[in-house]
N, C-alpha and C positions, 0 to 999 in steps of 0.2 A: 493756539493749538492747533484749531479748525486750519490755518494756516499753512500750517507744516505740514498735516496731513494731504492737504490736496496737492503740495507740493511733492510730497511723495508719492503721489497716484498719479500726476502731472510725467516725474521722470521718470516713474515703472515705464509706464504707458509708451513716453518718446522712444526709450530702449527696446519694448516690446514691435513697435510699429520700424524702428531701424533695423532691426533685426529679418523682420517680413521683408522690409523693401529688399535686404542684403540676399537672403535668399529666393525671392522672387528674381532677384536680377542672375546667380545662380541657375535656375531651373530655366531663364532664359535663355540662357548663353549657349554658343554652338559650338564651343570648344569643348569638347568630349574629354579631355585631357583635364583640363582646368577644374569639370564636374567632379571627375573621378577624385583628384586629388582632395577637392572640397570635400566631396560624401566620406572619403577618409579620416579625413580631419573630424567631420561631425562624428566617425564613430570612438575618434580618440578621444575627444570629449565626451563621451558619452549621450550625444544628440542622436538617439538611436532612431528614432522616428526620422525628421528628416534624413541620414545616412540610409534608412531604408528606402525612402524616397529617389533619391538619386541613384542607387545601386540597381534597383527596378527600370529605373528610365535607362541606363546604361548594360541590359541585362541582351538585346539587340545587336549594340555594337561590338559588344568585348566576347561578343561568343565566339568561342572556335579561336580565341587568340589565348597569350600566356599570361594573361591577366584574368581571368573570366573563373578560372580556378579562386583565386583568392577573392574577388569579389563577391561571389556564389558563398564561398565562405563567410565573408562578415554578415553578408545578409540573413545566412540563417542565425547566425549568432543577434543580430538586430530582433529577430523576432522573439527569439530567446530572452536576452535581457526586457523587452518590453511586454514579457508575462505570456507572453501569445502561446502557451507551450506546446497546440492541438499543431499551427500552422509550422514550427521551428520543429517539431517531429517529422515532419512530411521534407522540410527544406532539408536535414540533415539525412535524412534518408536519400533524398534525390542528389544531396552531394556525393554520397557514396557510390549510388548508380553510376555515374556523371564520371566522377573522378577514384575508381576502385584500389589503382594505387598509388592516391598520394599520399604526400609525408605524414599529411595528415589524417589520416584516415582511420587509425586507430583512436585518436581524441573526439572523435567527430563520430564515431559508433558509439562512444561513451555518452556522447552528450544526447544520442540518440534514444540511448537508452535513459536516460536521466527525463527526459522531456516526458516517458510516462510516469515516472516516479513523481514529477511535481506537478502533475494531474490528480496524483491520487485525494478523494477527497477526504472528508470527516468518518472517523468509524461510523457513526451509525448509519452511513449513507452507503449507497451499492458499492461495492469494492471489485468491480470490475479491472480498473485500472492497479490495483494492487498486484492481483494478477498476476496483469500481463507486465507488471514491472521488474514483478519475480522471474519471466519468461525472459524479457529483454535483456534483463541484467547476467543470468546464468549463461546467453548467448555469446553476452559478451567476454565473460571468465572464457569458455570453451573456444571463441573463436582467437583471444588473445593473452593466453596460458601462460604467457612472461610480460603482461603488463603491470605497470607501477599503479596501476589505478584500481588492478586485483580486489584490495584491502579495502577502497570505498565501495564497490562493489558488492563485496561481501557483507559488510554495514548495512548497506543497503536494504540488499537481499533481509537480510536478519530484522530491519526494521519494519520490511513490509510482511512475513512473516507472523510478527508480533503483533501487527494492526490486526492481518484476519484471525490471530487466533483471537484476537481481543472480541472481537465483532463474532465469531462463535461463542464463545463464553456467555454473552452478553444473552447468545438468542438460548443457549440451554439452561441459562439464570429464570432465564422469562417464562419458558416452560415452567420450571419449575415452581416457580412463583404464584402462574395460575393454575397450579393441582395438574399440571400435564404431566406424570410421572415418570411413564415408558418412554415419551419423547425426552424428557430432562436427560435420564439413565442410556439414551442410546447417543444422545447429545453430549454428554460428560464422555462416554466410553470414546466416542470419533473423535475430540479434541484429547484424549491420551493415542489414539492412532497416529494422527496425523502431525502430531508434535509433541513426538515422542522425547524428547530433550529439553521438555520447557520444565524450567524451574517449580514449577505446580503441579506437576504431576499427578503425586500422591493427592491433592485437594481435589485435582478433576476425578481420581479413582474414587475419594472419598463420600463425592459429590455424586457420583454414578452408585452405588452403596446404597446412599441414604435415598436416593430417587425410586430403587429398586426394593426398596424396604417399604415406603410409603405407598408405592405401587400394589406390593401383595395384600398390603394392610387394606387396603380399599375393594381387592379384589372379590371377586364372588366364592362360598367358599368351594366349590369345585376346582378351581383354579389357585389356591392357597399355598397348599404346598410344594407345588413346583414353582412358586414364584419365590416362596422362602428359603427354596432348595439355592436360588437363582444369585441370593444373599450370601447366602453360604460359599457359593462358587467363588461369586467377586472379592469376596472378602481371603478367601484363600489364597486367589492371586494377587491380591492386594501386598499379602504378606508375604509371597514370593519377591514380586517384586520392589516393595519399600521396606525392609525390615528395620529401618531407622527412622522409619517417620514418627512424626510428633502425632499424627490422627491415627496411627496403628492403633492404639485401645480403644479410640472412638469407634472405629472400625471392626472393632474384635467385639463391642457392646451388641451392634445392631447384628453380627452372626450369632451370638447370642441370644438373643432375643429372637432370633428367627427358627432357630433351633426348640427352644420353647413354646414359638408358637407352633412348630410342626409338631412338638410332642400333646400338644395341647389339642389338634385337629384328631391328629391317632387317636388320643384317650377317646374322644366324643366318636368316632367312628366305631371302636369298639364298645360303646355302650350303647350305642343305637343297636349293634347288632346283636347285643345280648340282649337287649328288649324285644326283639322281636324273636 
């Protein structure tokens, strides 16, 4: 068994060394046409690192020739397939600047936008690239209104917006969890304003009402009336926007509680005035 393992290792090393020797010979060759054909062969075989090294060595040779466009195009894809999206983004952008009238311009423009989307981080991290991906995908749609890639670009925009929505929702939920109710209420309100088409818009509104109610309850007596009135006005807006919401009853209960609180405050004020 051990002998078999050693044999397999030896065979693997043999082929690896043979491959290195073959690649070394290609790199040393003075025949640029041969190098280009081998770069294309490596590209087709998905050996993108080897293809890339050859393409970039051939830049000075083919720049200004009719072969340069294809070389540049494949080199950009090498970066993309190697998941080096930052450099791929720059290369796709460079291709469009060098070959603005290329038959591949629409495809490359889409790939340039796709590179931003590929750099989108986890939801709990900074979402700058998510916002950028929305911008560049929308720019692609505006620039190529008849493109067959519009549906995919729109889907990416929707996914990116969902990611930003989740990020903002987590921030609002955190404010609520730690008792920062005014900040929570504003954040839930901003969510509804920014994502009016959200399927959970009524929940955002309910959470805003809950936050305003708790904020009012914890306020100093002098501020409570106006803050309970805010809960009532938010409920009225909820009722107008989401008359069929399953959360309507819960929101109405908070409005009723707020009205009762206002009545109690007013009663206490009357009692105090009467005693005076």
